[in-house]
KEKE-3310 file (N, C-alpha, C; in steps of 0.2 Angstrom, whole numbers, plus 5000, padded with zeros to 4 digits):
npx = (5664:5655:5643:5627:5616:5601:5604:5596:5586:5589:5579:5578:5583:5595:5602:5601:5611:5621:5625:5626:5637:5647:5647:5656:5673:5688:5699:5693:5687:5700:5706:5696:5698:5712:5712:5716:5710:5707:5707:5697:5687:5671:5663:5647:5640:5628:5620:5613:5599:5596:5594:5604:5604:5598:5606:5617:5611:5607:5621:5627:5620:5621:5635:5637:5626:5615:5617:5612:5618:5622:5621:5619:5619:5629:5639:5646:5646:5655:5652:5663:5667:5664:5669:5681:5678:5667:5676:5678:5688:5692:5701:5699:5694:5679:5664:5663:5671:5667:5676:5664:5659:5652:5649:5646:5654:5658:5663:5675:5681:5681:5690:5701:5702:5694:5678:5661:5645:5633:5616:5603:5591:5575:5575:5565:5559:5569:5571:5559:5561:5573:5568:5559:5569:5577:5569:5564:5577:5590:5583:5569:5556:5542:5546:5551:5548:5544:5545:5555:5565:5569:5571:5581:5592:5592:5590:5600:5613:5623:5627:5639:5638:5628:5614:5616:5629:5634:5628:5632:5645:5646:5639:5646:5654:5647:5648:5661:5670:5672:5662:5644:5631:5614:5596:5584:5571:5570:5574:5566:5556:5560:5566:5573:5582:5589:5596:5603:5612:5620:5625:5634:5641:5649:5655:5649:5645:5627:5616:5599:5593:5600:5596:5583:5583:5591:5580:5570:5577:5581:5569:5555:5546:5555:5566:5559:5554:5565:5569:5578:5589:5594:5594:5603:5607:5618:5626:5619:5622:5634:5639:5629:5630:5642:5638:5629:5616:5601:5601:5590:5578:5571:5569:5581:5576:5576:5570:5556:5543:5546:5544:5539:5537:5531:5533:5523:5511:5516:5524:5525:5520:5529:5540:5541:5543:5555:5564:5562:5568:5581:5586:5586:5594:5607:5608:5602:5608:5623:5623:5614:5602:5585:5576:5571:5565:5571:5584:5582:5578:5591:5598:5590:5592:5605:5607)
npy = (4716:4721:4711:4708:4696:4689:4691:4705:4712:4727:4742:4753:4765:4772:4763:4751:4756:4756:4742:4737:4741:4732:4722:4721:4719:4730:4724:4715:4723:4731:4720:4719:4730:4729:4720:4709:4710:4700:4702:4697:4695:4698:4711:4712:4726:4735:4748:4741:4732:4735:4726:4717:4703:4697:4700:4692:4679:4679:4681:4669:4659:4660:4658:4645:4636:4634:4629:4625:4620:4625:4632:4643:4659:4667:4658:4655:4666:4677:4690:4702:4711:4706:4694:4689:4689:4680:4669:4666:4662:4672:4669:4657:4643:4645:4640:4642:4650:4667:4672:4679:4692:4699:4715:4731:4743:4760:4767:4774:4766:4752:4737:4740:4734:4724:4719:4728:4728:4736:4739:4751:4758:4764:4776:4776:4764:4757:4761:4756:4742:4740:4742:4731:4722:4724:4722:4712:4706:4716:4725:4724:4716:4727:4737:4748:4760:4764:4778:4781:4774:4780:4794:4791:4784:4782:4795:4801:4813:4810:4797:4790:4779:4778:4780:4790:4795:4783:4782:4794:4791:4781:4785:4793:4783:4776:4775:4767:4755:4744:4743:4741:4747:4746:4749:4745:4744:4744:4731:4724:4726:4721:4707:4698:4706:4712:4701:4696:4708:4708:4694:4696:4706:4700:4690:4677:4665:4664:4654:4650:4640:4642:4655:4654:4646:4655:4664:4657:4654:4665:4671:4678:4669:4657:4660:4663:4650:4645:4650:4649:4648:4661:4670:4676:4667:4662:4673:4678:4668:4670:4682:4686:4685:4692:4704:4707:4700:4690:4673:4670:4666:4674:4688:4698:4693:4692:4689:4697:4704:4707:4718:4735:4751:4749:4759:4768:4764:4765:4775:4791:4807:4817:4809:4806:4820:4823:4814:4819:4832:4826:4821:4831:4840:4830:4823:4829:4841:4838:4829:4832:4827:4827:4820:4803:4798:4804:4799:4786:4786:4790:4778:4768:4774:4773:4759)
npz = (5303:5318:5322:5330:5338:5337:5321:5312:5300:5291:5294:5288:5274:5277:5288:5279:5268:5275:5278:5265:5262:5266:5257:5246:5248:5250:5246:5237:5227:5224:5216:5207:5198:5195:5186:5172:5157:5142:5124:5118:5128:5136:5144:5153:5156:5163:5172:5190:5189:5175:5165:5167:5170:5161:5149:5152:5152:5138:5133:5138:5133:5119:5116:5121:5115:5123:5137:5153:5162:5177:5192:5197:5188:5192:5193:5180:5173:5180:5193:5193:5202:5214:5214:5221:5234:5234:5233:5219:5205:5193:5184:5181:5170:5158:5153:5140:5124:5120:5136:5149:5158:5172:5176:5186:5185:5179:5165:5168:5177:5175:5168:5154:5137:5133:5128:5128:5135:5136:5143:5144:5154:5158:5170:5180:5179:5183:5197:5203:5200:5208:5220:5223:5222:5232:5243:5257:5257:5259:5266:5278:5275:5268:5277:5272:5260:5244:5240:5252:5247:5235:5237:5248:5242:5228:5222:5230:5232:5239:5238:5230:5220:5207:5197:5188:5186:5181:5169:5163:5161:5152:5141:5132:5125:5117:5104:5100:5093:5103:5111:5115:5116:5121:5121:5134:5133:5119:5117:5124:5115:5102:5102:5094:5086:5095:5100:5089:5086:5098:5095:5084:5090:5099:5091:5089:5079:5072:5068:5062:5070:5083:5086:5088:5099:5108:5109:5116:5128:5133:5135:5147:5152:5152:5159:5171:5174:5179:5189:5201:5195:5193:5204:5213:5223:5228:5230:5241:5250:5252:5257:5265:5279:5282:5280:5290:5288:5290:5285:5271:5260:5252:5242:5233:5220:5202:5190:5186:5180:5167:5158:5153:5158:5172:5183:5182:5189:5202:5207:5217:5214:5219:5219:5205:5200:5206:5199:5187:5188:5193:5182:5171:5177:5179:5165:5156:5153:5154:5145:5133:5131:5133:5138:5144:5133:5122:5123:5120:5106:5102:5103:5096:5084:5081:5079)
capx = (5658:5651:5635:5623:5614:5601:5604:5591:5587:5589:5573:5579:5587:5601:5604:5602:5616:5629:5625:5628:5645:5651:5646:5661:5679:5692:5703:5689:5686:5705:5708:5693:5701:5717:5711:5719:5706:5710:5705:5689:5682:5666:5660:5641:5641:5624:5618:5610:5592:5595:5595:5610:5606:5596:5611:5621:5608:5608:5628:5629:5617:5625:5641:5636:5620:5609:5619:5608:5622:5625:5617:5618:5622:5635:5646:5646:5648:5657:5653:5669:5669:5662:5672:5687:5673:5663:5679:5678:5694:5691:5706:5697:5690:5673:5662:5666:5673:5671:5673:5661:5660:5646:5651:5642:5659:5658:5668:5682:5685:5681:5697:5701:5705:5689:5671:5657:5639:5628:5610:5602:5585:5572:5578:5559:5558:5576:5571:5554:5566:5577:5563:5557:5575:5580:5564:5564:5584:5594:5579:5564:5549:5538:5548:5554:5543:5548:5547:5559:5572:5570:5575:5587:5596:5593:5591:5604:5619:5630:5628:5643:5638:5621:5611:5617:5636:5635:5624:5637:5652:5646:5637:5651:5657:5643:5650:5667:5668:5672:5655:5637:5625:5607:5591:5581:5564:5570:5577:5559:5550:5562:5572:5578:5586:5594:5601:5608:5617:5625:5630:5638:5647:5654:5659:5647:5640:5621:5611:5593:5593:5603:5592:5577:5585:5591:5575:5567:5582:5581:5562:5554:5545:5559:5570:5555:5554:5572:5571:5583:5598:5596:5591:5607:5607:5625:5629:5617:5624:5642:5640:5624:5633:5647:5633:5625:5608:5599:5599:5584:5576:5568:5574:5585:5573:5579:5565:5549:5537:5550:5540:5542:5532:5529:5533:5517:5507:5518:5529:5521:5520:5534:5547:5541:5545:5562:5567:5562:5573:5588:5587:5588:5602:5612:5607:5599:5613:5627:5622:5611:5597:5580:5572:5573:5563:5576:5590:5579:5578:5597:5600:5588:5595:5612:5607)
capy = (4720:4718:4709:4707:4691:4687:4697:4707:4715:4734:4744:4760:4765:4773:4757:4746:4756:4753:4736:4735:4745:4727:4717:4720:4721:4733:4719:4712:4729:4732:4714:4720:4735:4727:4713:4712:4706:4697:4707:4694:4694:4702:4713:4715:4733:4740:4749:4737:4733:4737:4719:4712:4696:4694:4700:4686:4673:4680:4679:4662:4653:4661:4655:4638:4633:4633:4626:4627:4616:4629:4632:4650:4661:4669:4653:4653:4674:4679:4697:4705:4717:4701:4687:4687:4689:4674:4663:4663:4664:4674:4667:4650:4641:4646:4635:4643:4657:4671:4673:4683:4695:4704:4722:4738:4749:4764:4767:4776:4762:4746:4736:4742:4730:4720:4721:4730:4728:4742:4742:4757:4758:4770:4777:4776:4757:4755:4763:4752:4736:4740:4742:4724:4717:4724:4720:4707:4704:4720:4727:4720:4717:4730:4742:4754:4763:4766:4785:4782:4773:4785:4800:4790:4781:4784:4802:4804:4817:4809:4791:4790:4775:4779:4779:4796:4794:4778:4782:4799:4788:4776:4786:4795:4778:4772:4773:4766:4749:4739:4745:4739:4750:4745:4752:4740:4745:4741:4724:4721:4727:4717:4703:4695:4711:4713:4695:4696:4713:4704:4689:4698:4709:4694:4686:4671:4664:4665:4652:4650:4636:4647:4661:4651:4644:4660:4668:4653:4653:4672:4674:4679:4663:4652:4662:4662:4643:4643:4656:4648:4648:4668:4673:4678:4664:4661:4679:4679:4662:4670:4688:4689:4684:4698:4711:4706:4699:4682:4668:4669:4662:4679:4695:4695:4689:4695:4689:4698:4706:4708:4724:4741:4756:4748:4765:4771:4764:4765:4781:4796:4814:4819:4806:4809:4827:4822:4810:4823:4836:4824:4819:4838:4842:4826:4820:4834:4847:4835:4825:4835:4822:4831:4816:4797:4796:4805:4793:4780:4787:4791:4771:4764:4778:4770:4753)
capz = (5307:5324:5322:5337:5337:5331:5316:5309:5293:5291:5293:5286:5269:5281:5289:5272:5265:5280:5278:5259:5261:5267:5251:5242:5252:5247:5242:5231:5221:5221:5212:5201:5195:5192:5182:5164:5152:5135:5119:5116:5133:5136:5149:5153:5162:5165:5179:5191:5188:5170:5162:5168:5171:5153:5145:5154:5150:5131:5131:5139:5127:5112:5117:5123:5112:5127:5143:5158:5169:5182:5200:5198:5182:5192:5193:5173:5171:5187:5195:5193:5209:5219:5213:5225:5241:5233:5231:5212:5202:5187:5178:5180:5165:5159:5149:5133:5124:5123:5144:5150:5166:5173:5181:5187:5185:5175:5159:5170:5182:5171:5165:5147:5133:5132:5124:5133:5132:5141:5142:5147:5155:5160:5177:5184:5181:5188:5204:5205:5200:5213:5227:5224:5222:5240:5249:5260:5257:5262:5272:5282:5269:5271:5281:5267:5255:5237:5241:5256:5244:5229:5241:5253:5240:5221:5222:5236:5229:5244:5236:5223:5214:5206:5190:5185:5184:5176:5162:5161:5160:5148:5135:5127:5122:5114:5097:5101:5092:5108:5115:5112:5120:5120:5125:5138:5130:5112:5117:5123:5109:5097:5105:5088:5084:5101:5100:5082:5088:5103:5093:5080:5093:5103:5087:5089:5072:5073:5063:5064:5077:5088:5087:5091:5106:5112:5109:5121:5134:5137:5137:5153:5154:5152:5165:5178:5175:5180:5193:5206:5193:5192:5209:5218:5231:5229:5233:5248:5254:5253:5259:5269:5284:5282:5280:5296:5287:5292:5280:5269:5253:5248:5241:5228:5213:5196:5185:5187:5175:5160:5155:5154:5162:5179:5187:5181:5193:5208:5210:5218:5211:5222:5217:5198:5199:5208:5196:5181:5191:5192:5174:5168:5179:5177:5160:5149:5152:5153:5138:5128:5131:5136:5143:5142:5125:5117:5122:5117:5100:5098:5103:5090:5078:5080:5077)
cpx = (5655:5643:5632:5618:5607:5601:5599:5592:5586:5581:5572:5583:5594:5604:5606:5609:5622:5630:5628:5635:5650:5650:5653:5668:5684:5696:5699:5690:5694:5707:5703:5698:5708:5718:5712:5714:5709:5705:5698:5685:5677:5664:5653:5640:5635:5623:5614:5603:5591:5596:5600:5609:5603:5601:5616:5618:5610:5615:5630:5625:5618:5631:5642:5631:5616:5612:5615:5613:5624:5619:5614:5621:5629:5641:5649:5649:5649:5654:5658:5673:5668:5666:5677:5682:5668:5668:5679:5684:5693:5695:5704:5694:5682:5670:5663:5666:5668:5670:5670:5662:5654:5650:5646:5648:5657:5663:5675:5685:5686:5688:5696:5704:5700:5683:5667:5651:5634:5622:5608:5594:5582:5573:5570:5558:5564:5574:5564:5558:5570:5573:5562:5563:5577:5576:5564:5571:5588:5588:5573:5558:5544:5539:5551:5549:5547:5549:5554:5567:5574:5574:5581:5593:5596:5594:5596:5611:5625:5631:5632:5642:5630:5619:5614:5624:5637:5633:5629:5644:5652:5643:5641:5655:5654:5645:5657:5667:5668:5666:5649:5633:5618:5602:5587:5575:5564:5572:5570:5555:5553:5568:5576:5583:5592:5601:5605:5613:5623:5628:5635:5643:5651:5657:5656:5643:5632:5617:5604:5590:5593:5598:5586:5578:5587:5585:5571:5570:5580:5574:5560:5551:5549:5563:5565:5554:5559:5575:5579:5591:5598:5594:5596:5608:5613:5629:5626:5620:5632:5642:5634:5626:5637:5642:5628:5616:5608:5599:5591:5583:5572:5570:5580:5582:5575:5573:5558:5544:5539:5545:5542:5536:5529:5529:5527:5512:5509:5522:5523:5523:5527:5540:5546:5545:5553:5566:5568:5568:5581:5590:5590:5594:5609:5613:5607:5604:5619:5629:5619:5605:5591:5576:5574:5571:5568:5583:5588:5581:5585:5599:5598:5590:5602:5613:5605)
cpy = (4718:4718:4706:4701:4690:4693:4698:4712:4723:4737:4751:4760:4767:4766:4751:4748:4756:4746:4733:4737:4738:4721:4715:4724:4726:4729:4715:4717:4731:4726:4715:4724:4733:4722:4715:4707:4704:4700:4705:4693:4700:4705:4715:4720:4736:4742:4743:4739:4735:4733:4716:4706:4692:4694:4693:4680:4675:4677:4672:4658:4654:4657:4647:4634:4631:4629:4629:4623:4620:4630:4639:4655:4664:4666:4653:4661:4676:4687:4698:4708:4712:4695:4684:4685:4683:4669:4661:4666:4666:4672:4659:4649:4642:4640:4636:4650:4660:4670:4680:4686:4700:4710:4727:4744:4754:4763:4769:4772:4753:4744:4738:4736:4725:4723:4722:4731:4731:4741:4746:4755:4763:4771:4775:4769:4753:4755:4757:4744:4735:4740:4735:4720:4718:4722:4713:4703:4709:4725:4724:4722:4722:4737:4748:4754:4765:4773:4785:4778:4778:4790:4797:4787:4783:4790:4806:4806:4813:4802:4790:4785:4775:4780:4785:4796:4789:4779:4789:4796:4784:4780:4790:4790:4774:4770:4771:4758:4743:4740:4743:4742:4749:4748:4745:4739:4742:4735:4720:4720:4723:4714:4700:4699:4712:4708:4694:4702:4709:4699:4691:4702:4704:4690:4677:4671:4662:4661:4651:4646:4640:4651:4659:4648:4649:4664:4663:4654:4660:4676:4674:4672:4658:4654:4662:4655:4641:4649:4656:4649:4656:4673:4677:4674:4662:4667:4680:4674:4664:4678:4691:4689:4690:4704:4711:4705:4690:4679:4669:4667:4668:4684:4691:4692:4695:4696:4690:4698:4704:4712:4731:4745:4755:4753:4768:4771:4763:4771:4787:4802:4817:4816:4806:4815:4827:4820:4815:4829:4834:4823:4826:4840:4837:4824:4825:4838:4844:4832:4826:4830:4824:4826:4808:4794:4798:4801:4787:4780:4787:4783:4767:4767:4774:4763:4751)
cpz = (5312:5322:5328:5333:5340:5326:5312:5302:5294:5291:5291:5280:5272:5282:5284:5268:5270:5279:5270:5257:5261:5262:5248:5245:5247:5243:5237:5226:5220:5216:5205:5196:5192:5186:5175:5160:5146:5131:5117:5123:5133:5143:5149:5159:5163:5172:5183:5190:5181:5164:5161:5167:5164:5150:5146:5151:5141:5131:5132:5134:5121:5113:5117:5119:5118:5133:5148:5164:5174:5187:5199:5193:5185:5193:5186:5170:5178:5187:5197:5201:5215:5219:5218:5232:5240:5232:5225:5210:5196:5182:5177:5173:5165:5153:5142:5130:5120:5131:5143:5157:5166:5179:5181:5185:5178:5170:5163:5175:5178:5168:5158:5144:5131:5127:5129:5130:5137:5138:5146:5148:5159:5168:5182:5186:5184:5195:5208:5205:5207:5220:5228:5224:5230:5245:5252:5261:5262:5266:5274:5275:5272:5276:5279:5261:5249:5237:5245:5252:5237:5233:5246:5248:5232:5220:5227:5232:5233:5241:5229:5218:5212:5199:5186:5182:5180:5170:5158:5159:5154:5141:5130:5123:5119:5107:5093:5099:5096:5113:5111:5116:5118:5123:5128:5134:5123:5113:5118:5118:5102:5100:5100:5086:5090:5100:5093:5084:5092:5100:5089:5083:5097:5099:5087:5083:5074:5067:5066:5070:5083:5090:5091:5097:5112:5113:5116:5128:5136:5137:5144:5155:5156:5159:5171:5180:5178:5185:5199:5203:5192:5199:5214:5223:5232:5232:5240:5251:5256:5257:5264:5277:5287:5283:5286:5295:5289:5287:5277:5260:5248:5246:5236:5220:5208:5190:5187:5181:5167:5156:5157:5156:5167:5183:5186:5186:5200:5212:5210:5213:5212:5219:5207:5197:5201:5204:5189:5183:5190:5185:5170:5170:5179:5170:5154:5149:5150:5145:5133:5127:5135:5141:5139:5134:5121:5116:5119:5109:5097:5098:5096:5084:5075:5078:5069)
residu = (MET:PRO:VAL:THR:ALA:PRO:MET:GLN:ARG:PRO:ARG:SER:VAL:GLY:GLU:MET:MET:GLN:ARG:VAL:ALA:PHE:MET:ILE:THR:PRO:GLU:GLY:MET:GLY:ARG:ALA:LEU:ALA:PHE:GLN:PRO:ARG:PRO:ASP:ASP:VAL:PHE:ILE:ALA:PRO:PHE:PRO:LYS:SER:GLY:THR:THR:TRP:LEU:GLN:GLN:ILE:VAL:HIS:THR:LEU:ARG:THR:ARG:GLY:ASP:MET:ALA:PHE:GLU:GLU:ILE:THR:GLN:VAL:ILE:PRO:TRP:LEU:GLU:LEU:ALA:HIS:ASP:MET:GLY:ILE:ASP:VAL:GLU:ALA:GLY:GLN:PRO:ALA:ARG:PRO:ARG:ALA:PHE:LYS:THR:HIS:LEU:GLY:TRP:ASP:GLN:VAL:PRO:LYS:GLY:ALA:ARG:TYR:ILE:VAL:SER:VAL:ARG:ASP:PRO:ARG:ASP:VAL:LEU:VAL:SER:GLN:PHE:HIS:PHE:TRP:ASN:GLY:TRP:PHE:TYR:GLU:ALA:GLY:THR:VAL:SER:ILE:ASP:ASP:LEU:ALA:MET:GLY:LEU:PHE:LEU:ASN:PRO:ASN:VAL:PRO:PHE:ASN:TYR:TRP:PRO:HIS:LEU:GLN:SER:TRP:TRP:PRO:GLN:ARG:GLU:ARG:PRO:ASP:VAL:LEU:MET:LEU:CYS:TYR:GLU:SER:MET:LEU:ALA:ASP:PRO:GLU:ALA:ALA:ILE:ARG:ARG:ILE:ALA:ALA:PHE:ILE:GLY:VAL:PRO:LEU:ASP:ASP:ALA:LEU:LEU:ARG:LEU:THR:LEU:GLU:HIS:ALA:SER:VAL:ASP:PHE:MET:ARG:ALA:HIS:ALA:ARG:GLN:PHE:ASP:ASP:HIS:LEU:VAL:ARG:GLU:ALA:ARG:ASP:HIS:VAL:CYS:GLY:LEU:PRO:PRO:SER:GLU:THR:GLY:GLY:HIS:LYS:VAL:ARG:SER:GLY:LYS:ALA:GLY:GLY:HIS:GLU:ALA:VAL:LEU:SER:ASP:ALA:VAL:ARG:ALA:ALA:LEU:ASP:GLU:ALA:TRP:GLN:ARG:GLU:ILE:ALA:GLY:PRO:LEU:GLY:LEU:PRO:ASP:TYR:ALA:ALA:LEU:ARG:ARG:VAL:LEU:GLU:GLY:ALA:GLY)
# end
């Protein structure tokens, strides 16, 4: 990518999308798609900003009984699609079994033969979380509004990787024995129940001490206190220059409020209406779920 000096952050969604395209190379994606997992491997596979880092921390805490000896969680639970471009060998040893990998691939693309944990989150809160995540990293802070991001990226039908096809691909797999689908809001409401289900799913015996430890290490307060270990700074160090971005310690923050419903105070009526329309078109019709509340009821009933 030809980069002019000094490098500057994008100031529009269109320019941001051009830069993001350089994050994962075709070779890196090809290696990810060709990866051959072991039967006990665990893929943490939500759509971005839907609980991925939280699930990584839960799984890593369960399998190691609380190991925090990592600079950034990507080191111990690699991001499959980006591993090659970060110089990470996905076949290298991990701190404990089962091996775990982060991915945002849909069911149609994810390597088969492992186990898969997918958390689903209200798309309105996903949008808000994406806005804060990209702000100051892939676009200059304050130059892109949440309406810009909603219409230019989240609701853009020309963007192939988006919330709607990801949910469409995973929802029909939710009752498979090798898939655990969780509702983000239900995890917030009852983290102990979520941890118990995850431990059973990945085959880690859960005693009372490990349960208490995991509840602590996966709490918002704990992860905020160790924010540097969850902030994607290794990703930024490896890929910012390639994407034409100047170095920065801001942006990429993943541990914010740890709450649901944050969209209520920030989304415009126009964006709300567009999101509702997209849900009816992409989810209500194809999947038979009239709204997000119906999805949550189905997942809670399956628990």
